[in-house]
DOSE-384856 format. One record per residue (C-alpha): x, y, z; chain; residue number from 1. Coordinates in steps of 0.5 Angstrom, whole numbers. Layout:
N
       u       v       w   c     k
       X       Y       Z   A   NUM
...
***
This chain:
473
       u       v       w   c     k
       0       0       0   A     1
       3       7      -2   A     2
       0      14       0   A     3
       2      20      -3   A     4
       1      27       0   A     5
       0      33      -5   A     6
       0      41      -5   A     7
      -7      42      -6   A     8
     -10      36      -8   A     9
     -10      32      -2   A    10
      -8      25      -1   A    11
      -8      19      -6   A    12
      -7      12      -5   A    13
      -5       6      -9   A    14
      -5      -1      -8   A    15
      -2      -4     -14   A    16
       6      -1     -13   A    17
       4       6     -16   A    18
       1       4     -22   A    19
      -6       7     -21   A    20
      -8      12     -15   A    21
     -15      14     -12   A    22
     -16      20      -8   A    23
     -17      18      -1   A    24
     -20      25       2   A    25
     -26      24       6   A    26
     -25      29      13   A    27
     -19      33      10   A    28
     -20      40       8   A    29
     -21      42       1   A    30
     -14      44      -2   A    31
     -11      42       4   A    32
      -3      42       3   A    33
       0      35       6   A    34
       8      36       8   A    35
       8      29      11   A    36
       5      22      11   A    37
       7      16      16   A    38
       4       9      17   A    39
       4       6      24   A    40
       9       0      23   A    41
       5      -5      28   A    42
      -2      -3      25   A    43
      -2      -1      18   A    44
      -9       2      17   A    45
      -7       7      22   A    46
      -4      13      18   A    47
      -2      20      20   A    48
      -2      26      15   A    49
       2      33      17   A    50
      -1      39      14   A    51
      -1      46      13   A    52
      -7      46      18   A    53
      -5      41      23   A    54
      -5      33      24   A    55
     -10      29      21   A    56
     -11      21      23   A    57
     -14      15      19   A    58
     -16       9      23   A    59
     -18       5      16   A    60
     -12       6      12   A    61
     -14      13       9   A    62
     -22      12       7   A    63
     -23      17      13   A    64
     -20      22      17   A    65
     -21      26      23   A    66
     -17      32      26   A    67
     -13      31      32   A    68
      -9      35      37   A    69
     -13      41      36   A    70
      -8      45      40   A    71
      -4      45      34   A    72
      -9      45      29   A    73
      -7      52      26   A    74
       1      50      26   A    75
       4      47      19   A    76
       7      40      21   A    77
      13      39      16   A    78
      15      32      19   A    79
      12      26      23   A    80
      15      20      26   A    81
      12      14      30   A    82
      16      10      35   A    83
      17       3      32   A    84
      16      -1      38   A    85
      10       3      41   A    86
       5       6      36   A    87
       2      11      41   A    88
       8      15      41   A    89
       9      20      36   A    90
      14      26      34   A    91
      12      32      30   A    92
      17      37      27   A    93
      13      44      26   A    94
      14      51      23   A    95
      16      55      29   A    96
      14      51      35   A    97
      20      46      35   A    98
      18      38      36   A    99
      12      37      39   A   100
      10      30      42   A   101
       4      25      43   A   102
       3      19      48   A   103
      -4      17      46   A   104
      -4      16      38   A   105
      -4      23      36   A   106
     -10      25      40   A   107
      -7      30      44   A   108
       0      33      43   A   109
       5      37      48   A   110
      11      42      46   A   111
      18      40      48   A   112
      20      46      51   A   113
      28      45      49   A   114
      26      46      42   A   115
      21      51      42   A   116
      21      56      37   A   117
      25      52      32   A   118
      22      51      25   A   119
      24      43      25   A   120
      24      40      17   A   121
      25      33      19   A   122
      25      28      25   A   123
      27      21      25   A   124
      27      16      31   A   125
      33      11      32   A   126
      29       4      30   A   127
      33       0      36   A   128
      33       5      41   A   129
      27      10      40   A   130
      28      14      46   A   131
      34      17      41   A   132
      31      22      36   A   133
      34      27      31   A   134
      31      33      29   A   135
      33      38      23   A   136
      32      45      25   A   137
      32      50      20   A   138
      36      55      24   A   139
      42      51      22   A   140
      42      45      27   A   141
      41      38      28   A   142
      38      36      35   A   143
      39      30      39   A   144
      35      27      45   A   145
      37      21      48   A   146
      31      21      53   A   147
      25      21      49   A   148
      25      29      48   A   149
      26      31      55   A   150
      33      34      54   A   151
      36      36      47   A   152
      43      37      45   A   153
      46      40      39   A   154
      50      35      34   A   155
      53      40      29   A   156
      60      38      29   A   157
      63      38      22   A   158
      57      42      19   A   159
      57      49      16   A   160
      54      54      20   A   161
      53      60      16   A   162
      46      60      11   A   163
      46      52      13   A   164
      39      49      13   A   165
      38      42      15   A   166
      33      39      11   A   167
      32      31      12   A   168
      35      26      16   A   169
      35      19      16   A   170
      38      13      21   A   171
      41       7      18   A   172
      36       1      20   A   173
      42      -4      19   A   174
      47       1      23   A   175
      43       6      27   A   176
      50      10      28   A   177
      50      11      21   A   178
      46      18      19   A   179
      45      22      13   A   180
      43      29      13   A   181
      40      32       6   A   182
      41      40       6   A   183
      38      46       2   A   184
      44      48      -2   A   185
      50      44       2   A   186
      49      37      -1   A   187
      49      31       3   A   188
      53      29      10   A   189
      54      23      13   A   190
      55      21      21   A   191
      58      14      23   A   192
      58      16      30   A   193
      50      17      31   A   194
      51      25      30   A   195
      57      26      34   A   196
      61      29      28   A   197
      59      29      20   A   198
      63      29      14   A   199
      61      31       7   A   200
      59      25       3   A   201
      56      28      -4   A   202
      62      28      -9   A   203
      58      28     -16   A   204
      52      31     -13   A   205
      50      38     -15   A   206
      46      42     -11   A   207
      44      49     -11   A   208
      38      53     -10   A   209
      36      56     -16   A   210
      30      61     -15   A   211
      30      65     -21   A   212
      32      65     -29   A   213
      32      69     -35   A   214
      34      68     -42   A   215
      37      74     -46   A   216
      32      75     -52   A   217
      37      77     -56   A   218
      41      71     -56   A   219
      38      64     -54   A   220
      45      62     -51   A   221
      45      67     -46   A   222
      42      65     -39   A   223
      42      68     -32   A   224
      40      65     -26   A   225
      39      68     -19   A   226
      41      64     -13   A   227
      39      63      -6   A   228
      45      66      -3   A   229
      50      67      -9   A   230
      48      72     -13   A   231
      47      72     -20   A   232
      50      67     -25   A   233
      51      67     -32   A   234
      52      62     -38   A   235
      54      64     -45   A   236
      53      57     -48   A   237
      46      55     -46   A   238
      47      53     -39   A   239
      53      48     -40   A   240
      57      52     -36   A   241
      56      58     -32   A   242
      60      64     -29   A   243
      59      69     -23   A   244
      55      75     -26   A   245
      55      79     -19   A   246
      61      85     -19   A   247
      58      90     -15   A   248
      52      86     -13   A   249
      50      89      -6   A   250
      44      85      -5   A   251
      45      79       1   A   252
      38      75       1   A   253
      35      70      -4   A   254
      34      73     -11   A   255
      26      71     -12   A   256
      26      74     -19   A   257
      30      76     -26   A   258
      27      80     -31   A   259
      31      83     -38   A   260
      28      89     -41   A   261
      27      86     -48   A   262
      27      92     -52   A   263
      33      95     -48   A   264
      39      97     -53   A   265
      44      96     -46   A   266
      41      89     -44   A   267
      38      92     -38   A   268
      37      87     -32   A   269
      33      87     -26   A   270
      33      83     -20   A   271
      29      82     -14   A   272
      32      81      -8   A   273
      28      78      -2   A   274
      32      82       3   A   275
      35      88      -1   A   276
      30      90      -6   A   277
      31      91     -13   A   278
      38      92     -17   A   279
      39      94     -24   A   280
      45      92     -29   A   281
      46      96     -35   A   282
      51      91     -38   A   283
      48      84     -38   A   284
      50      83     -31   A   285
      57      86     -31   A   286
      56      91     -26   A   287
      50      93     -21   A   288
      47      98     -18   A   289
      41      99     -13   A   290
      34     101     -16   A   291
      29     105     -12   A   292
      22     101     -10   A   293
      16     103      -6   A   294
      17     104       1   A   295
      11     100       3   A   296
      15      94       0   A   297
      20      94       5   A   298
      20      89      11   A   299
      15      83      10   A   300
      13      86       3   A   301
      19      84      -1   A   302
      19      84      -9   A   303
      19      77     -12   A   304
      17      77     -19   A   305
      18      82     -25   A   306
      16      82     -32   A   307
      18      87     -37   A   308
      14      90     -44   A   309
      17      87     -50   A   310
      18      93     -54   A   311
      18      99     -49   A   312
      23      98     -43   A   313
      20     103     -39   A   314
      14      99     -38   A   315
      16      94     -32   A   316
      11      90     -27   A   317
      13      88     -20   A   318
       9      84     -15   A   319
      11      84      -8   A   320
       8      79      -4   A   321
       3      81       1   A   322
       2      88      -3   A   323
       0      86     -10   A   324
       2      88     -17   A   325
       5      95     -19   A   326
       7      98     -25   A   327
      12     103     -27   A   328
      12     107     -33   A   329
      19     110     -33   A   330
      24     104     -32   A   331
      22     103     -24   A   332
      23     111     -22   A   333
      15     111     -20   A   334
      10     106     -18   A   335
       3     105     -18   A   336
      -1      99     -15   A   337
      -5      95     -20   A   338
     -10      91     -16   A   339
     -17      91     -18   A   340
     -20      85     -19   A   341
     -15      81     -15   A   342
     -17      76     -10   A   343
     -10      75      -7   A   344
      -5      80      -6   A   345
       0      74      -5   A   346
       3      74     -12   A   347
       8      69     -13   A   348
       9      70     -21   A   349
       8      75     -27   A   350
       8      74     -34   A   351
       6      78     -40   A   352
       3      76     -47   A   353
       9      77     -52   A   354
       4      78     -58   A   355
      -1      83     -54   A   356
       3      86     -48   A   357
      -3      89     -46   A   358
      -5      82     -43   A   359
      -2      81     -37   A   360
      -2      75     -32   A   361
      -1      74     -24   A   362
      -1      68     -21   A   363
      -3      68     -13   A   364
      -6      63      -9   A   365
      -9      57     -13   A   366
     -11      62     -19   A   367
      -8      66     -25   A   368
     -11      73     -26   A   369
     -11      76     -33   A   370
     -11      83     -34   A   371
     -13      85     -42   A   372
     -12      93     -40   A   373
      -5      93     -38   A   374
      -6      91     -30   A   375
     -12      96     -29   A   376
     -17      90     -28   A   377
     -16      83     -27   A   378
     -20      76     -27   A   379
     -18      70     -24   A   380
     -18      63     -27   A   381
     -17      57     -22   A   382
     -11      52     -23   A   383
     -13      48     -16   A   384
      -5      48     -15   A   385
       0      54     -13   A   386
       3      57     -18   A   387
      10      59     -17   A   388
      13      61     -24   A   389
       9      62     -30   A   390
      12      63     -37   A   391
       8      64     -44   A   392
      11      61     -51   A   393
      11      67     -56   A   394
       9      62     -62   A   395
       2      60     -65   A   396
       2      54     -60   A   397
      -1      59     -54   A   398
       3      54     -49   A   399
       3      56     -42   A   400
       8      53     -37   A   401
       7      53     -29   A   402
      11      51     -24   A   403
      10      50     -17   A   404
      10      43     -13   A   405
      11      40     -20   A   406
      11      42     -28   A   407
       5      43     -32   A   408
       3      46     -39   A   409
      -4      48     -41   A   410
      -5      50     -49   A   411
     -13      52     -47   A   412
     -11      59     -44   A   413
     -10      56     -37   A   414
     -17      52     -36   A   415
     -14      45     -36   A   416
      -7      43     -35   A   417
      -2      37     -36   A   418
       3      35     -32   A   419
      10      35     -35   A   420
      15      33     -30   A   421
      19      27     -33   A   422
      26      28     -31   A   423
      25      32     -25   A   424
      27      29     -18   A   425
      21      28     -13   A   426
      19      32     -10   A   427
      21      38     -13   A   428
      19      46     -12   A   429
      20      50     -19   A   430
      21      57     -17   A   431
      22      60     -24   A   432
      21      59     -31   A   433
      24      62     -38   A   434
      22      60     -45   A   435
      26      61     -51   A   436
      24      67     -55   A   437
      26      64     -62   A   438
      25      57     -60   A   439
      19      56     -56   A   440
      20      48     -55   A   441
      26      50     -51   A   442
      24      52     -43   A   443
      28      53     -37   A   444
      26      51     -30   A   445
      30      54     -24   A   446
      28      50     -18   A   447
      29      50     -11   A   448
      35      46      -8   A   449
      35      42     -14   A   450
      39      46     -20   A   451
      37      48     -27   A   452
      33      44     -32   A   453
      32      45     -39   A   454
      27      42     -44   A   455
      28      42     -52   A   456
      21      39     -53   A   457
      16      43     -50   A   458
      16      39     -44   A   459
      16      32     -46   A   460
      23      31     -42   A   461
      27      35     -38   A   462
      35      34     -36   A   463
      39      38     -31   A   464
      44      43     -33   A   465
      46      46     -26   A   466
      50      52     -24   A   467
      57      50     -24   A   468
      62      53     -19   A   469
      62      53     -12   A   470
      56      50      -9   A   471
      57      51      -1   A   472
      57      59       0   A   473
***
């Protein structure tokens, strides 16, 4: 029996090794985001789901679900682990509440104070000694307890510290002193002494968070990539090799968006930096300077998407998460909010129709919004999945590409979507997309933590092209 949790589609179940799947969602909220699933090893009909809105339990192999642990019903649950010797004992990694524990089959949960406040991405139990539990905390620590959660200590020797994000920890069932730790942007580490020390174990594994990409509209071989912490990279050979393009770049955060002004003779290039706002380059990334942006974007409302008018380099659209869509008619000197008709101001992606620049698209929540009047008004098209990246082809195919927790394509204006994720790892989070302006079957996809991918056949197959250079900042 196999269970699969999705982003917005609930839980699916397969009884034939994945050949076919059936939705098993009775009792789950509509559009639920499932972060983790775990089966009680002694009672396989008991299944737990960690979601964006707390913990759910099924006692009939997924046919019905019930919310448990009401104290944490509004807490995002990233990871769950069941004591292999006593299925009534569970641990959960949470967003901002550390590790929580249940001793009554998930009905009630308590916060383990020594991990309180941490965002714990993953928890793992020693299968031979369930009092030993490990937690991968996004604050940059691996935590360990040997007394069932009463006390926790750091187990970080040998791990990098700056910008470090432990993501997934695994205990070798045949040798519980042997641990593996997957990280965001730092590759794979191994401990052979139960977490006392760690060493790199990822020779040949390419790992970097690629959050934004953009292709030069004048030269299909020139591609730019914005990273999670290393600034901007540039390829002159269609992604085969990369060099840093960050001279003078003063931003220190995660680059959420890249955009090139297609009509600009100086190859004007913009970035939206998660912490430091918008930067501009007038020489194809050779040097950078800070651009101004609305004061309301500072703080939590940082620009995270950009789109340029294809023939007028002075017209640029920007989205600030929490503040909606803005438009500038003077190359970014002044901005005006353009939010009439938007149901959500949490906009993740922007795109402009290459054939009709008055038509602009904004992705927010589980919808794509369309404006036929350059952003003055918007109407929504439901997607039933969160769109983190959006790109449109410029040819007669009318293909739309949408990325998020998977890769999708529409050829009917966004009304129906088909998954096109052959070649991507699973799971994957796609953060940025770019379509070759002269050969629309060529598309680039930037992922969070899994590198950059390219298709040359309109999405039928994808292959990793990565970003060369230092992978551990």
